[in-house]
N, C-alpha and C positions, 0 to 999 in steps of 0.2 A: 330784490323781491323775495319774500319768504313764502314758501309753500307750507300750508298746514296739512298735517297728516292726522287722521283720526278725528275724534270728537274733541272740541274745545272743552277745557275744564272751567266750570263755573265755581269760583272760589267762594262765593256767597252761599252756596248750597252745602258746603262741607260743614258737618257738625263735629267740631273738635272734641267735645265732651264724649260723644258716642265713640269716636275713634280711640279716645284715651281708655275707655272701658275694654276695648278689644285688643289692646296691646299690653305687654308685660313691662314692668319697670326694669327688671333685670332679665332679659330673655336668655342670657347665657347660662343662667342657673336653672332654667326649666328642664324637667326630665324628658321632654319631648321637643320635636322641631316646632318652632313658633311661627314659621311661615312656610309656604309651599316650596320656596327655593332653598330652605335651610338644609343643612347636612342631615342625613338620615341618622336617627338615634335609635339603636336597637338595645333592648335590655340584654346584658351579658348573661351567658349561661354560667351559672356558678360552678358547675362541674368542670367546664373548660378552664376557668380561672384557677381552680384548685389543681387540676391536672397539670397545667403549665407551671404553676408554682412548685408542685411536688417534683416535676421533672427537672426544673432548674435547681432545686435544693439537692436532688440526687447527683446531678452533674457537678455541682460545687463541692459537695462533701466527698465524692469520689476523687476529685482533683486533689483536695486537701489530704485525703487518706493516702493517695499515691505519693504525695510529697513527704508525708510522714514515713511511709514505707522506705523511700529512698534514703531518708535521714537515718532510719533504723539500720539499713544495710551499711551505711557509712560508719555509724557508731560500732556496729558489730565487727566490721573490718578493722577499725582502729583498736578495738578491744583485743582482737586476735593478734594484731601486730604487737601490742604491748605485752600480751601473754608470751608471744614468741621471744620478745626482747628479754623478758624476765627469765625464761627457760634457758636461753643461750647465755645470759649473764651469770646465772647460777652455775652453769657448767664451766664457764670461763673462770669464775672465782674459785672453783674447786681444782682447776688445772694448775700445772706447774708454770710459774711466771719467772723467767730468768731476770727480768727487769721490771721497773715500775711503769705501767702503761700511762701514756699521756693522752689527755682529752683531745679529740679531733684527729688522732692518728689511726691508721689502719694496721691491723695485726692479723695473724693467720693462726687458726686453731687446728691442731693435728692430734690424731690418736697414734700413740706409739705402739711398738710391738708388745709391750706389757699391758696394753689396754688402758693406760693412763693418758690423760689429755695434757697437752702442752701448748703454750701460746708463744708465737715467734714473730719476729719482725721480717722474716724471710718468706717470700711468696713461693708457692709450689714450683713455679717455673724457674726460680733462681737457684734451686738446689743442684741442678745438674744431674749427673747420674747417681750420686750418693744421696739417697733420701733416707734420713734417719727416722722415718715415721712409717706407720702402717697405712694410714689413711688421712687424706686432707678432709677436714670437716667443713670449714667455712672461713671466708674472709670476713673480719669483723671490724667495726669502727666504734671507738669509745665516745659516748655522748657526754654532754656536760652533767647530766644527772647520774653519771657512773653506771648507766646501763649500756649494754652493747647492742649494736644494730648489725644485722648481717648485711654484707655488701654483696651485690651480684657477683 
């Protein structure tokens, strides 16, 4: 047994043509809610949209500028390292070399008592008590491009 709730609908009294006039063919494209139960559509504040877009643009460009700054720092450090290699290389090539240096080997640069530089295979700790130099300058490594790199 079925119970009826509310008023029964009389289908013969429904005017389909009149209902068609009151409905939209594409309700999703209307700039307003087309029924009482539809989602609320409010016009956007153009200032808010612009403000959010500008804020997003600033955030993105600041991030990109930060990345560029980090890359510039890296390039500056690399340029400084190359400059240092050139300076030490020039000093070494002006120094006295008792043998032909080989690529990939470590050598030791010393300043002698007469203020001339000399390149040696002997490390500062290997000389013992007799040190025929005034000052140890640097441990250096000959690279494949014939520049010298200072070793810690």
